C-alpha positions as CSV (number, residue, x, y, z in Angstrom):
1,X,100.4,73.1,128.0
2,X,102.0,72.9,124.7
3,X,101.3,75.4,122.0
4,X,99.9,74.1,118.8
5,X,100.9,75.4,115.3
6,X,98.1,77.4,113.8
7,X,97.2,76.7,110.4
8,X,96.7,79.7,108.2
9,X,95.5,78.0,105.1
10,X,92.0,77.0,105.5
11,X,88.4,78.3,105.4
12,X,87.1,80.2,108.4
13,X,84.0,82.0,109.4
14,X,84.3,85.6,110.7
15,X,84.4,84.5,114.4
16,X,87.1,81.9,113.6
17,X,89.3,84.6,112.0
18,X,89.1,86.9,115.1
19,X,89.6,84.1,117.6
20,X,92.4,82.5,115.7
21,X,94.1,85.8,115.2
22,X,94.2,86.5,118.9
23,X,95.3,82.9,119.5
24,X,98.1,83.4,117.2
25,X,99.2,86.8,118.7
26,X,98.9,85.2,122.3
27,X,101.1,82.3,121.4
28,X,103.7,84.2,119.4
29,X,103.7,87.2,121.9
30,X,107.3,86.8,123.0
31,X,109.0,86.5,119.7
32,X,106.8,89.2,118.1
33,X,107.3,91.7,121.0
34,X,111.1,91.0,120.9
35,X,111.0,91.6,117.1
36,X,109.0,94.8,117.4
37,X,111.1,96.2,120.3
38,X,114.4,95.8,118.5
39,X,113.4,96.7,114.8
40,X,110.3,98.9,115.0
41,X,109.8,100.5,118.3
42,X,112.5,103.1,118.1
43,X,110.8,104.4,114.9
44,X,107.3,104.2,116.6
45,X,108.6,106.4,119.5
46,X,110.0,108.9,117.1
47,X,106.6,109.0,115.3
48,X,104.8,109.5,118.7
49,X,107.3,112.4,119.4
50,X,106.5,113.9,115.9
51,X,102.8,113.6,116.6
52,X,103.4,115.5,119.9
53,X,105.5,118.2,118.1
54,X,102.8,118.6,115.5
55,X,100.1,119.0,118.0
56,X,102.0,121.1,120.4
57,X,103.9,123.5,118.2
58,X,102.1,123.6,114.9
59,X,98.5,123.4,115.7
60,X,98.8,125.9,118.6
61,X,100.3,128.5,116.0
62,X,96.9,128.5,114.1
63,X,94.8,131.3,115.2
64,X,91.3,131.1,113.7
65,X,90.5,134.4,114.9
66,X,93.3,136.1,113.0
67,X,92.9,135.6,109.4
68,X,96.2,137.2,108.5
69,X,98.3,135.1,110.9
70,X,96.3,132.0,109.7
71,X,97.2,132.7,106.1
72,X,100.9,133.3,107.1
73,X,101.1,129.8,108.9
74,X,98.9,127.9,106.4
75,X,102.0,126.9,104.3
76,X,104.2,125.7,107.1
77,X,101.2,123.9,108.4
78,X,100.6,121.9,105.3
79,X,104.4,121.2,105.0
80,X,104.5,119.9,108.5
81,X,101.2,117.8,107.9
82,X,102.8,116.2,104.9
83,X,105.9,115.3,106.5
84,X,104.2,114.0,109.5
85,X,101.7,111.9,107.4
86,X,104.6,110.4,105.2
87,X,106.6,109.6,108.3
88,X,103.5,107.8,109.8
89,X,103.2,105.8,106.5
90,X,106.8,104.9,106.8
91,X,106.4,103.7,110.4
92,X,103.3,101.7,109.5
93,X,105.0,100.2,106.5
94,X,107.9,99.2,108.7
95,X,105.8,97.5,111.2
96,X,103.9,95.7,108.3
97,X,107.1,94.6,106.6
98,X,108.7,93.4,109.8
99,X,105.6,91.5,111.1
100,X,104.7,90.0,107.7
101,X,108.2,88.6,107.4
102,X,107.6,86.8,110.5
103,X,104.3,85.5,109.3
104,X,105.9,84.5,106.1
105,X,108.5,82.3,107.8
106,X,105.8,81.0,110.2
107,X,103.6,79.8,107.4
108,X,106.3,78.5,105.0
109,X,108.8,77.1,107.5
110,X,106.5,76.2,110.3
111,X,106.5,77.1,114.0
112,X,109.8,76.8,115.7
113,X,111.7,76.2,112.6
114,X,113.3,79.6,112.3
115,X,115.0,82.2,114.4
116,X,114.6,86.0,114.3
117,X,118.2,86.3,113.0
118,X,117.3,84.0,110.2
119,X,114.7,86.4,108.8
120,X,116.0,89.8,109.9
121,X,117.5,90.6,106.6
122,X,114.2,90.5,105.0
123,X,112.7,93.1,107.3
124,X,114.0,96.1,105.4
125,X,113.2,94.6,101.9
126,X,109.7,93.8,102.8
127,X,109.2,97.1,104.6
128,X,110.1,98.9,101.4
129,X,107.6,96.7,99.4
130,X,105.0,97.6,102.1
131,X,105.8,101.3,101.8
132,X,105.3,101.2,98.0
133,X,102.1,99.4,98.1
134,X,100.8,101.4,101.1
135,X,101.5,104.7,99.2
136,X,99.7,103.6,96.1
137,X,96.8,102.3,98.3
138,X,96.7,105.6,100.1
139,X,96.6,107.5,96.8
140,X,93.6,105.3,95.4
141,X,91.6,105.8,98.7
142,X,92.3,109.5,98.7
143,X,91.2,109.8,95.2
144,X,88.1,107.8,95.8
145,X,87.3,109.9,99.0
146,X,87.7,113.2,96.9
147,X,84.9,112.0,94.7
148,X,82.7,110.9,97.5
149,X,82.9,109.1,100.8
150,X,81.5,105.9,99.5
151,X,84.1,105.3,96.7
152,X,86.8,106.0,99.2
153,X,85.2,103.4,101.6
154,X,84.8,100.9,98.7
155,X,88.5,101.2,97.6
156,X,89.8,101.1,101.1
157,X,87.9,97.7,101.9
158,X,88.4,96.2,98.5
159,X,92.2,96.8,98.4
160,X,92.8,96.0,102.1
161,X,94.7,92.9,101.3
162,X,97.1,94.5,98.8
163,X,100.1,94.8,101.1
164,X,99.9,91.3,102.4
165,X,99.5,89.8,98.9
166,X,102.4,92.0,97.5
167,X,104.6,90.7,100.2
168,X,103.5,87.1,100.1
169,X,102.9,86.5,96.5
170,X,105.8,88.5,95.2
171,X,104.2,88.9,91.7
172,X,104.2,92.7,91.5
173,X,102.0,95.4,92.6
174,X,99.6,95.3,89.7
175,X,98.8,91.6,90.5
176,X,98.4,92.4,94.2
177,X,95.8,95.0,93.3
178,X,93.9,92.8,91.0
179,X,94.2,89.8,93.3
180,X,92.8,91.9,96.3
181,X,90.0,93.1,94.2
182,X,89.1,89.6,93.2
183,X,89.3,88.1,96.6
184,X,87.6,90.8,98.6
185,X,84.7,91.1,96.1
186,X,84.1,87.4,96.6
187,X,83.2,88.3,100.2
188,X,83.1,92.2,100.4
189,X,80.7,92.6,103.3
190,X,82.4,90.0,105.4
191,X,85.8,91.7,104.8
192,X,84.3,95.2,105.6
193,X,82.9,93.8,108.8
194,X,86.3,92.3,109.7
195,X,88.0,95.6,109.0
196,X,85.4,97.6,111.0
197,X,85.9,95.3,114.1
198,X,89.7,96.0,113.8
199,X,89.1,99.7,113.7
200,X,86.7,99.5,116.7
201,X,89.2,97.6,118.7
202,X,91.9,100.1,117.9
203,X,89.6,103.1,118.5
204,X,88.5,101.7,121.9
205,X,92.1,101.2,123.1
206,X,93.1,104.7,121.9
207,X,90.0,106.2,123.6
208,X,90.8,104.5,126.9
209,X,94.5,105.5,126.8
210,X,93.8,109.1,125.8
211,X,90.9,109.7,128.3
212,X,93.2,111.4,131.0
213,X,94.7,113.8,128.4
214,X,91.2,114.7,127.0
215,X,89.9,115.1,130.6
216,X,92.9,117.5,131.2
217,X,92.3,119.5,128.0
218,X,88.6,119.9,128.7
219,X,88.9,120.8,132.3
220,X,91.8,123.3,131.6
221,X,89.9,125.1,128.8
222,X,86.8,125.4,131.1
223,X,88.2,125.9,134.6
224,X,91.8,127.4,134.0
225,X,92.3,131.0,133.2
226,X,96.2,130.4,133.0
227,X,96.1,127.5,130.3
228,X,94.6,129.0,127.0
229,X,97.0,127.3,124.5
230,X,97.9,123.7,124.2
231,X,101.6,124.5,124.2
232,X,101.1,125.4,127.9
233,X,99.8,121.9,129.0
234,X,102.0,120.1,131.4
235,X,104.6,117.5,130.3
236,X,102.7,114.6,131.4
237,X,99.8,115.6,129.2
238,X,102.1,115.0,126.2
239,X,103.8,112.0,127.6
240,X,100.4,110.4,127.7
241,X,99.6,111.4,124.2
242,X,102.9,110.0,123.2
243,X,102.3,106.6,125.0
244,X,98.8,106.3,123.5
245,X,100.2,106.8,120.0
246,X,103.1,104.3,120.6
247,X,100.7,101.6,121.9
248,X,97.9,102.0,119.4
249,X,100.5,102.0,116.4
250,X,102.0,98.8,117.7
251,X,98.6,97.2,118.1
252,X,98.1,97.7,114.4
253,X,99.5,94.0,114.2
254,X,95.8,93.0,115.1
255,X,94.2,94.1,111.8
256,X,97.3,92.9,110.0
257,X,96.7,89.4,111.5
258,X,93.0,89.6,110.6
259,X,94.0,90.5,106.9
260,X,96.3,87.5,106.8
261,X,93.8,85.0,107.9
262,X,91.2,86.6,105.6
263,X,93.5,86.4,102.6
264,X,93.9,82.6,103.1
265,X,90.2,82.1,103.9
266,X,89.2,83.7,100.7
267,X,91.9,82.2,98.7
268,X,90.9,78.7,99.9
269,X,87.3,79.5,99.0
270,X,87.9,80.8,95.6
271,X,91.1,79.0,94.5
272,X,92.2,76.1,96.6
273,X,95.6,76.1,95.0
274,X,97.2,79.1,96.6
275,X,100.4,80.5,95.4
276,X,102.4,79.7,98.5
277,X,103.6,76.4,99.3
278,X,105.4,75.3,102.4
279,X,109.2,74.9,102.1
280,X,110.8,71.4,102.5
């Protein structure tokens, strides 16, 4: 059966956004998987390894029953936490930049009218744009969360389209912030529900993948007298954790696709003359 080109620029209901997103990911699975494996997966694997290191060697050194040792290790703990979080932001931005470059070519040039080699030179540039936008987004959400949970949630949802707009419209970060604010506030609860569905999907996948390691940790702490520290867990426990992180990080393309469809849905509803026009 011949695959049809999926049109992004049109009004959609919530269910249509979700179904069309999965249809797009299913149809484009081969080139997307090849692209991610070649350009992003090595960094995702490094990120998974960093998470294992953080859990195994950093968290295990924190002894809540020993205040002196806890204070002695609190500085290195926060340093490692900051490095780990920044690296995670970098990996996510690399995935966003690479994936959105593919989406940009798909939307502008049309399905089958480009090769990965034609757009590969844009991956790094768009990833840097995504990193800058993600960093500002994270600062705003964090500041809102410090005030109260609700402002943080409001900013996270209202600015959820910033990275996509920043890469696609290329009119600067301030424009992307105001544009996301305008579009999302035209359908705030619909966007929130869409983002929550994406979070639930990723959480469910992560829960299923991490169940064996969770069972291992619980059973070891209850029944084993030999394993009292996470550093003593067997190698397969950490392999499962790393595999879970790798898969769930890669599956971030699901919410990214939701956001792309939602951007065009809201743009068509509020301004039928979007800033992106197909190339000849």
